DOKEKOL-426033 format. One record per residue (C-alpha): chain; x, y, z. Coordinates in steps of 0.05 Angstrom, whole numbers. Example, Ala and Ser with C-alpha at 12.3 -4.5 7.8 and 13.67 -1.06 7.14 Angstrom:
BEGIN
KOLBA unit   east  north     up
KOLBA    A    246    -90    156
KOLBA    A    273    -21    143
END
This chain:
BEGIN
KOLBA unit   east  north     up
KOLBA    A    920   1402  -1200
KOLBA    A    911   1332  -1212
KOLBA    A    982   1319  -1177
KOLBA    A    961   1354  -1118
KOLBA    A    901   1313  -1114
KOLBA    A    940   1242  -1117
KOLBA    A    990   1264  -1068
KOLBA    A    935   1278  -1017
KOLBA    A    902   1216  -1033
KOLBA    A    961   1174  -1024
KOLBA    A    976   1216   -957
KOLBA    A    908   1196   -932
KOLBA    A    913   1118   -948
KOLBA    A    983   1119   -924
KOLBA    A    958   1149   -862
KOLBA    A    902   1099   -852
KOLBA    A    949   1041   -862
KOLBA    A   1002   1066   -811
KOLBA    A    941   1076   -762
KOLBA    A    921   1007   -768
KOLBA    A    988    981   -739
KOLBA    A    983    954   -666
KOLBA    A   1057    963   -660
KOLBA    A   1059   1037   -662
KOLBA    A   1045   1077   -605
KOLBA    A   1014   1139   -628
KOLBA    A    948   1179   -611
KOLBA    A    916   1158   -682
KOLBA    A    935   1093   -668
KOLBA    A    908   1084   -602
KOLBA    A    842   1116   -618
KOLBA    A    832   1080   -682
KOLBA    A    839   1016   -646
KOLBA    A    801   1035   -584
KOLBA    A    741   1062   -631
KOLBA    A    739    999   -677
KOLBA    A    740    954   -613
KOLBA    A    685    987   -574
KOLBA    A    640   1004   -625
KOLBA    A    647    942   -675
KOLBA    A    677    881   -646
KOLBA    A    653    891   -571
KOLBA    A    587    922   -595
KOLBA    A    568    863   -627
KOLBA    A    599    819   -573
KOLBA    A    558    853   -517
KOLBA    A    493    846   -562
KOLBA    A    504    769   -562
KOLBA    A    520    766   -485
KOLBA    A    455    803   -471
KOLBA    A    419    757   -514
KOLBA    A    444    703   -476
KOLBA    A    427    732   -412
KOLBA    A    352    743   -436
KOLBA    A    350    667   -456
KOLBA    A    377    646   -386
KOLBA    A    321    693   -358
KOLBA    A    269    659   -397
KOLBA    A    289    584   -387
KOLBA    A    304    591   -316
KOLBA    A    237    572   -272
KOLBA    A    241    592   -201
KOLBA    A    201    541   -154
KOLBA    A    174    583   -104
KOLBA    A    163    523    -52
KOLBA    A    233    523    -39
KOLBA    A    285    572    -22
KOLBA    A    305    610    -83
KOLBA    A    374    611   -116
KOLBA    A    409    676   -102
KOLBA    A    434    674   -174
KOLBA    A    376    652   -219
KOLBA    A    414    610   -266
KOLBA    A    402    540   -279
KOLBA    A    470    505   -292
KOLBA    A    474    434   -315
KOLBA    A    520    402   -258
KOLBA    A    541    347   -304
KOLBA    A    578    392   -349
KOLBA    A    612    443   -304
KOLBA    A    681    455   -319
KOLBA    A    673    417   -388
KOLBA    A    726    446   -437
KOLBA    A    720    451   -513
KOLBA    A    783    451   -551
KOLBA    A    788    494   -613
KOLBA    A    836    467   -665
KOLBA    A    853    525   -701
KOLBA    A    924    559   -690
KOLBA    A    924    598   -625
KOLBA    A    848    586   -619
KOLBA    A    862    554   -542
KOLBA    A    799    528   -503
KOLBA    A    744    562   -546
KOLBA    A    676    543   -560
KOLBA    A    686    519   -633
KOLBA    A    736    517   -690
KOLBA    A    739    565   -754
KOLBA    A    696    513   -792
KOLBA    A    639    510   -742
KOLBA    A    635    584   -731
KOLBA    A    567    585   -766
KOLBA    A    544    520   -729
KOLBA    A    468    530   -704
KOLBA    A    483    503   -644
KOLBA    A    530    556   -620
KOLBA    A    497    597   -561
KOLBA    A    499    676   -556
KOLBA    A    553    664   -505
KOLBA    A    598    629   -557
KOLBA    A    585    688   -603
KOLBA    A    607    737   -543
KOLBA    A    669    699   -524
KOLBA    A    683    697   -603
KOLBA    A    681    772   -609
KOLBA    A    718    784   -549
KOLBA    A    772    739   -571
KOLBA    A    775    774   -636
KOLBA    A    782    841   -603
KOLBA    A    838    819   -561
KOLBA    A    876    783   -619
KOLBA    A    872    836   -675
KOLBA    A    863    899   -631
KOLBA    A    912    891   -572
KOLBA    A    965    941   -566
KOLBA    A   1016    914   -520
KOLBA    A   1078    952   -525
KOLBA    A   1141    939   -479
KOLBA    A   1094    903   -434
KOLBA    A   1045    958   -428
KOLBA    A    975    958   -458
KOLBA    A    957   1017   -503
KOLBA    A    884    999   -521
KOLBA    A    837   1020   -463
KOLBA    A    781    973   -491
KOLBA    A    824    907   -483
KOLBA    A    806    899   -410
KOLBA    A    729    904   -426
KOLBA    A    744    847   -478
KOLBA    A    775    801   -429
KOLBA    A    717    818   -378
KOLBA    A    667    798   -435
KOLBA    A    709    737   -450
KOLBA    A    704    717   -370
KOLBA    A    627    726   -364
KOLBA    A    614    689   -426
KOLBA    A    658    632   -399
KOLBA    A    627    636   -334
KOLBA    A    556    629   -370
KOLBA    A    578    573   -407
KOLBA    A    596    539   -342
KOLBA    A    678    535   -358
KOLBA    A    690    572   -292
KOLBA    A    768    559   -294
KOLBA    A    780    594   -361
KOLBA    A    734    649   -333
KOLBA    A    784    653   -269
KOLBA    A    839    655   -316
KOLBA    A    812    716   -360
KOLBA    A    793    759   -295
KOLBA    A    862    746   -262
KOLBA    A    894    770   -325
KOLBA    A    854    838   -319
KOLBA    A    867    843   -242
KOLBA    A    946    829   -255
KOLBA    A    948    874   -320
KOLBA    A    898    927   -308
KOLBA    A    903    939   -233
KOLBA    A    875   1013   -248
KOLBA    A    817    995   -296
KOLBA    A    751   1029   -283
KOLBA    A    718    957   -286
KOLBA    A    766    925   -235
KOLBA    A    719    918   -180
KOLBA    A    664    886   -228
KOLBA    A    721    837   -247
KOLBA    A    741    820   -178
KOLBA    A    663    802   -158
KOLBA    A    660    758   -221
KOLBA    A    724    722   -204
KOLBA    A    694    705   -136
KOLBA    A    629    684   -166
KOLBA    A    670    638   -213
KOLBA    A    704    612   -146
KOLBA    A    642    595   -114
KOLBA    A    619    554   -171
KOLBA    A    685    524   -169
KOLBA    A    668    504    -90
KOLBA    A    727    558    -71
KOLBA    A    684    589    -25
KOLBA    A    735    609     22
KOLBA    A    774    644    -28
KOLBA    A    715    678    -53
KOLBA    A    696    704     17
KOLBA    A    766    731     30
KOLBA    A    773    771    -36
KOLBA    A    703    800    -26
KOLBA    A    715    822     49
KOLBA    A    780    854     24
KOLBA    A    745    893    -32
KOLBA    A    687    916     27
KOLBA    A    744    937     70
KOLBA    A    780    975     16
KOLBA    A    710   1015     -5
KOLBA    A    701   1027     69
KOLBA    A    765   1067     65
KOLBA    A    772   1098     -5
KOLBA    A    695   1097    -25
KOLBA    A    707   1074   -100
KOLBA    A    651   1031   -110
KOLBA    A    584   1047   -133
KOLBA    A    518   1027   -103
KOLBA    A    506    982   -153
KOLBA    A    574    951   -144
KOLBA    A    566    946    -71
KOLBA    A    499    906    -84
KOLBA    A    534    856   -127
KOLBA    A    594    847    -81
KOLBA    A    546    839    -16
KOLBA    A    504    789    -60
KOLBA    A    558    749    -83
KOLBA    A    584    742     -9
KOLBA    A    513    718      8
KOLBA    A    523    665    -47
KOLBA    A    591    644    -15
KOLBA    A    566    636     58
KOLBA    A    500    599     30
KOLBA    A    553    549      4
KOLBA    A    585    541     73
KOLBA    A    516    536    110
KOLBA    A    536    601    151
KOLBA    A    460    621    148
KOLBA    A    467    683    195
KOLBA    A    520    713    152
KOLBA    A    477    703     90
KOLBA    A    423    736    125
KOLBA    A    473    795    141
KOLBA    A    494    803     73
KOLBA    A    427    799     38
KOLBA    A    402    847     89
KOLBA    A    459    896     73
KOLBA    A    452    884     -3
KOLBA    A    376    911    -11
KOLBA    A    398    977     18
KOLBA    A    436   1003    -43
KOLBA    A    390   1002   -102
KOLBA    A    321    981   -120
KOLBA    A    327    933   -183
KOLBA    A    306    858   -194
KOLBA    A    364    831   -154
KOLBA    A    350    872    -96
KOLBA    A    271    849    -96
KOLBA    A    298    774   -106
KOLBA    A    347    786    -44
KOLBA    A    296    811     -2
KOLBA    A    247    755    -21
KOLBA    A    302    700     -5
KOLBA    A    314    738     58
KOLBA    A    244    727     76
KOLBA    A    247    655     62
KOLBA    A    304    647    107
KOLBA    A    267    676    160
KOLBA    A    209    634    151
KOLBA    A    251    569    153
KOLBA    A    285    593    220
KOLBA    A    209    607    253
KOLBA    A    218    682    253
KOLBA    A    150    691    222
KOLBA    A    145    764    243
KOLBA    A    212    783    204
KOLBA    A    185    741    151
KOLBA    A    118    776    149
KOLBA    A    148    843    151
KOLBA    A    191    833     88
KOLBA    A    133    797     47
KOLBA    A     90    850     65
KOLBA    A    131    910     39
KOLBA    A    151    869    -25
KOLBA    A     73    857    -34
KOLBA    A     56    931    -25
KOLBA    A    113    957    -71
KOLBA    A     92    977   -135
KOLBA    A    162    974   -162
KOLBA    A    167    901   -139
KOLBA    A    173    851   -202
KOLBA    A    108    817   -213
KOLBA    A    132    750   -199
KOLBA    A    163    769   -131
KOLBA    A    100    812   -117
KOLBA    A     46    757   -126
KOLBA    A     86    706    -86
KOLBA    A    102    753    -28
KOLBA    A     25    756    -19
KOLBA    A     25    676    -21
KOLBA    A     84    675     32
KOLBA    A     42    722     79
KOLBA    A    -12    663     81
KOLBA    A     43    610     94
KOLBA    A     68    656    150
KOLBA    A      4    678    179
KOLBA    A     -3    686    254
KOLBA    A    -69    662    266
KOLBA    A   -133    648    223
KOLBA    A   -157    720    247
KOLBA    A   -127    755    185
KOLBA    A   -154    702    137
KOLBA    A   -214    739    116
KOLBA    A   -171    795     90
KOLBA    A   -132    753     55
KOLBA    A   -180    719     20
KOLBA    A   -210    786     -9
KOLBA    A   -138    807    -27
KOLBA    A   -132    742    -67
KOLBA    A   -196    744   -100
KOLBA    A   -176    815   -124
KOLBA    A   -110    786   -149
KOLBA    A   -152    729   -186
KOLBA    A   -198    777   -221
KOLBA    A   -138    817   -249
KOLBA    A   -122    786   -321
KOLBA    A    -50    798   -314
KOLBA    A    -45    749   -259
KOLBA    A    -70    692   -302
KOLBA    A     -2    654   -308
KOLBA    A     -7    651   -226
KOLBA    A    -83    624   -219
KOLBA    A    -58    556   -199
KOLBA    A    -25    584   -139
KOLBA    A    -72    634   -121
KOLBA    A   -133    584   -120
KOLBA    A    -92    532    -80
KOLBA    A    -75    596    -28
KOLBA    A   -150    612    -23
KOLBA    A   -163    538    -10
KOLBA    A   -113    529     45
KOLBA    A   -150    593     75
KOLBA    A   -213    567     73
KOLBA    A   -188    500    100
KOLBA    A   -161    536    158
KOLBA    A   -227    570    170
KOLBA    A   -264    497    166
KOLBA    A   -301    514     97
KOLBA    A   -278    450     68
KOLBA    A   -328    446     12
KOLBA    A   -304    512    -13
KOLBA    A   -230    493     -2
KOLBA    A   -245    433    -41
KOLBA    A   -271    474   -101
KOLBA    A   -205    517    -97
KOLBA    A   -160    461   -101
KOLBA    A   -197    432   -165
KOLBA    A   -195    501   -195
KOLBA    A   -121    504   -185
KOLBA    A   -113    439   -217
KOLBA    A   -152    458   -278
KOLBA    A   -114    520   -286
KOLBA    A    -81    525   -353
KOLBA    A    -14    548   -337
KOLBA    A     12    498   -282
KOLBA    A     69    460   -259
KOLBA    A     69    381   -241
KOLBA    A    103    406   -170
KOLBA    A     49    455   -157
KOLBA    A     -7    400   -167
KOLBA    A     28    351   -119
KOLBA    A      9    396    -69
KOLBA    A    -66    408    -87
KOLBA    A    -71    335    -99
KOLBA    A    -48    318    -30
KOLBA    A    -92    372      5
KOLBA    A   -152    336    -25
KOLBA    A   -124    269     -9
KOLBA    A   -115    288     63
KOLBA    A   -186    319     61
KOLBA    A   -220    256     40
KOLBA    A   -176    215     90
KOLBA    A   -206    253    145
KOLBA    A   -276    244    120
KOLBA    A   -258    169    117
KOLBA    A   -265    166     43
KOLBA    A   -207    122     36
KOLBA    A   -212    104    -35
KOLBA    A   -221    171    -61
KOLBA    A   -160    196    -16
KOLBA    A   -117    138    -51
KOLBA    A   -141    165   -124
KOLBA    A   -108    233   -102
KOLBA    A    -48    201    -72
KOLBA    A    -38    164   -133
KOLBA    A    -34    232   -170
KOLBA    A     13    264   -124
KOLBA    A     60    204   -141
KOLBA    A     43    209   -215
KOLBA    A     56    280   -219
KOLBA    A    123    278   -180
KOLBA    A    182    283   -226
KOLBA    A    252    249   -212
KOLBA    A    281    310   -183
KOLBA    A    231    308   -122
KOLBA    A    225    237   -110
KOLBA    A    266    235    -50
KOLBA    A    230    287    -15
KOLBA    A    207    269     54
KOLBA    A    141    292     40
KOLBA    A    137    250    -24
KOLBA    A    165    192     16
KOLBA    A    113    201     64
KOLBA    A     56    205     16
KOLBA    A     81    141    -17
KOLBA    A     80    101     51
KOLBA    A     16    123     67
KOLBA    A    -15    106     -9
KOLBA    A     18     37      2
KOLBA    A    -36     17     59
KOLBA    A    -91     51     14
KOLBA    A    -71      8    -46
KOLBA    A    -73    -54     -4
KOLBA    A   -142    -22     28
KOLBA    A   -168    -12    -53
KOLBA    A   -153    -82    -71
KOLBA    A   -185   -118    -10
KOLBA    A   -243    -72    -15
KOLBA    A   -253    -94    -93
KOLBA    A   -242   -168    -74
KOLBA    A   -298   -165    -24
KOLBA    A   -342   -119    -73
KOLBA    A   -331   -171   -128
KOLBA    A   -339   -234    -90
KOLBA    A   -400   -212    -58
KOLBA    A   -430   -199   -124
KOLBA    A   -413   -266   -152
KOLBA    A   -435   -304    -93
KOLBA    A   -500   -267    -90
KOLBA    A   -518   -290   -160
KOLBA    A   -494   -364   -137
KOLBA    A   -543   -361    -84
KOLBA    A   -601   -345   -130
KOLBA    A   -645   -398   -164
KOLBA    A   -650   -393   -243
KOLBA    A   -711   -353   -248
KOLBA    A   -686   -299   -200
KOLBA    A   -624   -295   -241
KOLBA    A   -662   -289   -302
KOLBA    A   -702   -234   -271
KOLBA    A   -639   -199   -250
KOLBA    A   -604   -201   -318
KOLBA    A   -669   -176   -355
KOLBA    A   -664   -119   -315
KOLBA    A   -596   -107   -328
KOLBA    A   -597   -123   -400
KOLBA    A   -655    -70   -405
KOLBA    A   -611    -18   -371
KOLBA    A   -550    -32   -413
KOLBA    A   -595    -20   -471
KOLBA    A   -617     43   -450
KOLBA    A   -549     69   -434
KOLBA    A   -529     49   -506
KOLBA    A   -585     80   -535
KOLBA    A   -566    148   -499
KOLBA    A   -492    144   -521
KOLBA    A   -520    128   -596
KOLBA    A   -563    191   -587
KOLBA    A   -508    232   -567
KOLBA    A   -462    211   -622
KOLBA    A   -521    224   -674
KOLBA    A   -531    292   -646
KOLBA    A   -456    309   -656
KOLBA    A   -462    288   -727
KOLBA    A   -526    321   -745
KOLBA    A   -496    380   -709
KOLBA    A   -432    385   -751
KOLBA    A   -483    372   -809
KOLBA    A   -521    434   -800
KOLBA    A   -459    480   -782
KOLBA    A   -431    462   -848
KOLBA    A   -503    466   -880
KOLBA    A   -487    534   -910
KOLBA    A   -416    509   -936
KOLBA    A   -454    448   -970
KOLBA    A   -500    491  -1009
KOLBA    A   -453    540  -1032
KOLBA    A   -416    489  -1058
KOLBA    A   -467    467  -1106
KOLBA    A   -463    540  -1139
KOLBA    A   -388    551  -1130
KOLBA    A   -339    486  -1151
KOLBA    A   -286    529  -1124
KOLBA    A   -294    508  -1048
KOLBA    A   -252    458  -1011
KOLBA    A   -273    388  -1026
KOLBA    A   -276    374   -952
KOLBA    A   -324    426   -934
KOLBA    A   -375    388   -973
KOLBA    A   -400    329   -930
KOLBA    A   -441    292   -989
KOLBA    A   -371    293  -1034
KOLBA    A   -336    268   -971
KOLBA    A   -382    213   -960
KOLBA    A   -378    187  -1037
KOLBA    A   -303    195  -1035
KOLBA    A   -305    151   -976
KOLBA    A   -348     99  -1004
KOLBA    A   -300     92  -1069
KOLBA    A   -242     88  -1026
KOLBA    A   -268     32   -981
KOLBA    A   -294     -6  -1050
KOLBA    A   -221      1  -1075
KOLBA    A   -175    -10  -1021
KOLBA    A   -225    -35   -959
KOLBA    A   -215    -11   -888
KOLBA    A   -142     14   -879
KOLBA    A   -109     39   -817
KOLBA    A    -78    110   -823
KOLBA    A     -5     96   -828
KOLBA    A     60     99   -877
KOLBA    A     60     54   -939
KOLBA    A    -18     39   -939
KOLBA    A    -23     26  -1009
KOLBA    A     26    -34  -1003
KOLBA    A     -3   -103  -1037
KOLBA    A      2   -143   -967
KOLBA    A    -48   -101   -938
KOLBA    A   -102   -151   -952
KOLBA    A    -82   -189   -890
KOLBA    A    -83   -131   -849
KOLBA    A   -156   -122   -879
KOLBA    A   -174   -186   -871
KOLBA    A   -151   -180   -793
KOLBA    A   -187   -122   -785
KOLBA    A   -253   -149   -816
KOLBA    A   -242   -212   -767
KOLBA    A   -233   -157   -708
KOLBA    A   -300   -118   -728
KOLBA    A   -341   -185   -736
KOLBA    A   -313   -201   -664
KOLBA    A   -333   -136   -637
KOLBA    A   -402   -145   -670
KOLBA    A   -411   -212   -639
KOLBA    A   -390   -188   -572
KOLBA    A   -437   -130   -578
KOLBA    A   -498   -168   -593
KOLBA    A   -477   -222   -540
KOLBA    A   -483   -175   -484
KOLBA    A   -557   -167   -497
KOLBA    A   -566   -241   -486
KOLBA    A   -586   -271   -419
KOLBA    A   -548   -333   -434
KOLBA    A   -480   -297   -440
KOLBA    A   -485   -280   -364
KOLBA    A   -518   -343   -343
KOLBA    A   -461   -383   -368
KOLBA    A   -409   -338   -331
KOLBA    A   -437   -354   -264
KOLBA    A   -390   -403   -229
KOLBA    A   -417   -472   -216
KOLBA    A   -355   -509   -191
KOLBA    A   -353   -514   -113
KOLBA    A   -282   -511   -106
KOLBA    A   -285   -440   -147
KOLBA    A   -341   -422    -97
KOLBA    A   -301   -438    -37
KOLBA    A   -243   -402    -63
KOLBA    A   -289   -341    -75
KOLBA    A   -315   -344     -4
KOLBA    A   -242   -362     28
KOLBA    A   -220   -296    -13
KOLBA    A   -271   -253     16
KOLBA    A   -262   -273     88
KOLBA    A   -191   -262     80
KOLBA    A   -197   -191     53
KOLBA    A   -248   -177    109
KOLBA    A   -198   -200    161
KOLBA    A   -144   -155    129
KOLBA    A   -187    -99    122
KOLBA    A   -204   -100    193
KOLBA    A   -136   -100    212
KOLBA    A   -118    -40    167
KOLBA    A   -173      4    198
KOLBA    A   -151    -21    268
KOLBA    A    -73     -8    263
KOLBA    A    -62     33    208
KOLBA    A   -120     81    199
KOLBA    A   -138     81    270
KOLBA    A   -216     76    245
KOLBA    A   -248     32    298
KOLBA    A   -320     37    273
KOLBA    A   -295      9    197
KOLBA    A   -250    -41    238
KOLBA    A   -309    -64    276
KOLBA    A   -361    -70    216
KOLBA    A   -312   -113    173
KOLBA    A   -296   -157    233
KOLBA    A   -366   -162    254
KOLBA    A   -388   -186    190
KOLBA    A   -326   -234    182
KOLBA    A   -351   -262    252
KOLBA    A   -415   -283    220
KOLBA    A   -389   -312    152
KOLBA    A   -327   -346    181
KOLBA    A   -319   -420    191
KOLBA    A   -246   -426    195
KOLBA    A   -236   -442    270
KOLBA    A   -162   -412    266
KOLBA    A   -189   -341    257
KOLBA    A   -246   -341    306
KOLBA    A   -201   -329    367
KOLBA    A   -160   -272    338
KOLBA    A   -227   -236    311
KOLBA    A   -254   -239    377
KOLBA    A   -190   -213    416
KOLBA    A   -189   -153    363
KOLBA    A   -263   -135    374
KOLBA    A   -256   -140    444
KOLBA    A   -200    -89    440
KOLBA    A   -240    -43    392
KOLBA    A   -300    -42    436
KOLBA    A   -263    -34    497
KOLBA    A   -226     28    460
KOLBA    A   -298     59    443
KOLBA    A   -326     51    508
KOLBA    A   -378     -8    489
KOLBA    A   -361    -38    556
KOLBA    A   -419    -91    552
KOLBA    A   -398   -113    478
KOLBA    A   -324   -113    499
KOLBA    A   -347   -156    565
KOLBA    A   -382   -205    518
KOLBA    A   -320   -220    471
KOLBA    A   -274   -225    534
KOLBA    A   -321   -277    560
KOLBA    A   -324   -318    498
KOLBA    A   -244   -313    497
KOLBA    A   -239   -337    570
KOLBA    A   -292   -388    562
KOLBA    A   -272   -421    494
KOLBA    A   -197   -409    491
KOLBA    A   -179   -404    568
KOLBA    A   -103   -432    551
KOLBA    A    -94   -381    490
KOLBA    A    -41   -320    497
KOLBA    A    -98   -277    484
KOLBA    A   -134   -302    551
KOLBA    A    -66   -298    586
KOLBA    A    -62   -228    567
KOLBA    A   -134   -212    584
KOLBA    A   -127   -243    656
KOLBA    A    -56   -214    669
KOLBA    A    -45   -144    635
KOLBA    A     22   -136    668
KOLBA    A     51   -193    626
KOLBA    A     57   -149    571
KOLBA    A    115   -116    606
KOLBA    A    147   -186    596
KOLBA    A    130   -193    530
KOLBA    A    163   -128    517
KOLBA    A    224   -144    544
KOLBA    A    220   -212    501
KOLBA    A    213   -162    444
KOLBA    A    278   -119    465
KOLBA    A    316   -184    468
KOLBA    A    289   -202    400
KOLBA    A    312   -138    369
KOLBA    A    383   -152    388
KOLBA    A    375   -218    363
KOLBA    A    360   -195    301
KOLBA    A    409   -143    299
KOLBA    A    463   -195    311
KOLBA    A    431   -243    254
KOLBA    A    434   -187    209
KOLBA    A    509   -164    224
KOLBA    A    524   -244    210
KOLBA    A    491   -236    145
KOLBA    A    530   -174    126
KOLBA    A    597   -206    149
KOLBA    A    576   -268     95
KOLBA    A    565   -319    155
KOLBA    A    506   -348    116
KOLBA    A    516   -419    148
KOLBA    A    508   -389    221
KOLBA    A    449   -340    195
KOLBA    A    413   -405    181
KOLBA    A    429   -431    247
KOLBA    A    415   -379    293
KOLBA    A    339   -371    251
KOLBA    A    325   -447    262
KOLBA    A    347   -438    340
KOLBA    A    291   -383    347
KOLBA    A    240   -410    402
KOLBA    A    170   -423    373
KOLBA    A    141   -384    425
KOLBA    A    161   -321    389
KOLBA    A    125   -339    326
KOLBA    A     76   -281    331
KOLBA    A    133   -225    331
KOLBA    A    130   -171    269
KOLBA    A    205   -192    269
KOLBA    A    192   -268    247
KOLBA    A    187   -248    171
KOLBA    A    246   -214    175
KOLBA    A    287   -270    202
KOLBA    A    250   -318    148
KOLBA    A    276   -269     94
KOLBA    A    347   -267    124
KOLBA    A    348   -346    122
KOLBA    A    324   -352     50
KOLBA    A    377   -302     26
KOLBA    A    425   -341     61
KOLBA    A    403   -406     33
KOLBA    A    405   -371    -35
KOLBA    A    480   -357    -19
KOLBA    A    492   -435      3
KOLBA    A    452   -482    -36
KOLBA    A    426   -486   -107
KOLBA    A    373   -446   -144
KOLBA    A    318   -496   -126
KOLBA    A    329   -493    -58
KOLBA    A    334   -415    -59
KOLBA    A    264   -413    -92
KOLBA    A    231   -459    -48
KOLBA    A    258   -418     13
KOLBA    A    228   -352    -20
KOLBA    A    161   -387    -34
KOLBA    A    158   -403     36
KOLBA    A    168   -329     58
KOLBA    A    120   -301     -1
KOLBA    A     60   -354     23
KOLBA    A     65   -345    100
KOLBA    A     75   -271     97
KOLBA    A     42   -249     37
KOLBA    A     12   -187     73
KOLBA    A     86   -165     93
KOLBA    A    136   -123     61
KOLBA    A    181   -182     66
KOLBA    A    135   -228     28
KOLBA    A    124   -178    -27
KOLBA    A    201   -177    -31
KOLBA    A    210   -248    -38
KOLBA    A    156   -247    -94
KOLBA    A    197   -198   -131
KOLBA    A    259   -241   -125
KOLBA    A    220   -302   -146
KOLBA    A    199   -263   -207
KOLBA    A    272   -243   -221
KOLBA    A    295   -318   -216
KOLBA    A    245   -337   -271
END
């Protein structure tokens, strides 16, 4: 009996050992390796692959302001095609060597590739050129897909080609061909991908072998390929076909992209039909459903339907499940309200959009821009500038070159200048007002100012004390209980904490919270801190003394004259900015008329009167326009302004001269580009003095300065740049010259 038992055991062991062989073609061997591959190695590999896909979906962020990518994957373009060599024998180009398998930097796709490779190496039964393990083709497909998602597209294509060449009748051959086509698209082999996918579709028309899901994947991949070749109509055709087979996440995405393309092409009716269907279908994934509602606003036919849309958006906002979309929902209601001329409501919604917890910088730029545009229309230019500044601050490097952002940047440059000039006028006026007062008036003024300052400081101090008292009251129970229960935490007891602070300061002094705070050389730091505290205390006491302010008023006539000059210059620049750039005649007239009353510079009187003449003529104030006209003709009869007023047709001649000057500038610039620096200087020097007022003169001057920099020494270059910077300070060329001067320093 015992001998029989031993024989049976040995037979079983021997059978198992024989079945482990990959060289013997038997039913037991084939099934053993197939089952081991499927339920052990490939199962774990597939699990790792699914985890990697989940990570990709979570990390990928769609920007719904742009057309979505058909395949929602964020690839790093800098590392596409990067190969990682495995130094282990027979490893080839794998993600890591044996010593690094447990490295925490390995991705789930790396682990999936490792499992697929293991399945191929240990369980492949290639006997006389035929693969007997029916799971190996699955292993190669997993290998290719893992490589695809780690941006190693050439090795991925190799894996897919191996399946197609060696397993032509595999049940996953169609999936493999689609994946190979997608890899070729990523490698910019779109034509090859299109040919293979069209061949697959033609084959399916005859044999009907593809499942609906495979058909969807095929047409989706074709749309990706045609998108790369900018064949937009074929993208539309393939996306439209892809959404007819199955209803899943990708079909909703394809439909949404189709709607976006229709909107880009101006086919608003088709876009609305797509988005309306997505918005009203419950099975549509949440993010596409919400954004379909938003796209309906963007593609609205007229403002007549805005009321219904506002109600729909308010309902979406009330739904707590939509909290992460509040920024976009509030913004779109703001757009609807602005379209209905409910500007105050629009402002509120834009601000609510900005204050939403879950927000993106790109979304914020649109809300900031809308608020900036509203305040710009309301002639609140300084406030508009603040919002345009916010747009530029929120703009990431990725979107710096967008046409919209470039336009805002140009617009904001004018507002920055405006802000600076307004600030100059305000500060100069304040100081000059104090200069004009006598001593008693100044003292009265500053007494009132100091009293107001004391009141404000007292309010701040009281608020601080109230905060402290609130903290003590809220901790009162803890303090009382601490007496009875010494086990309470030390920092819950305000009294104990206070004693501890006093003892610490007695031993160590006032020390900053930093590393190595117990070092002995901290005494110097303490003395510096004490000096700073003493300085702050002195400054705090000085701000309540009248003498501090009286001594700050300038008494030097040179300084006072410079203040007046700066103010007048700022008023003139403001008048021109409001007139030429912002097309606001009222504010332009306000600044130029004030300058006309204050100005003592003879050079400015003529241009001031001429600009006012133009502004009054434009606004229809013929009497005032006539007064300015008569002033110019009477006092400056030989000026070019008088000539223009007398003979308006001379503008045509002037325009011809301007055109000639443009040709001249292009010629001189081409000389500069061809390194003819000496000729550039000669050409600029030969320009007629009659064209000194042309807007191209600063450009000529800068070209001359740059050419001098190439021909002469650094000092001559610097002087030439200083000439441009001083004479054309308000022009781009002047600013550029200043930048170069700073670099030379």
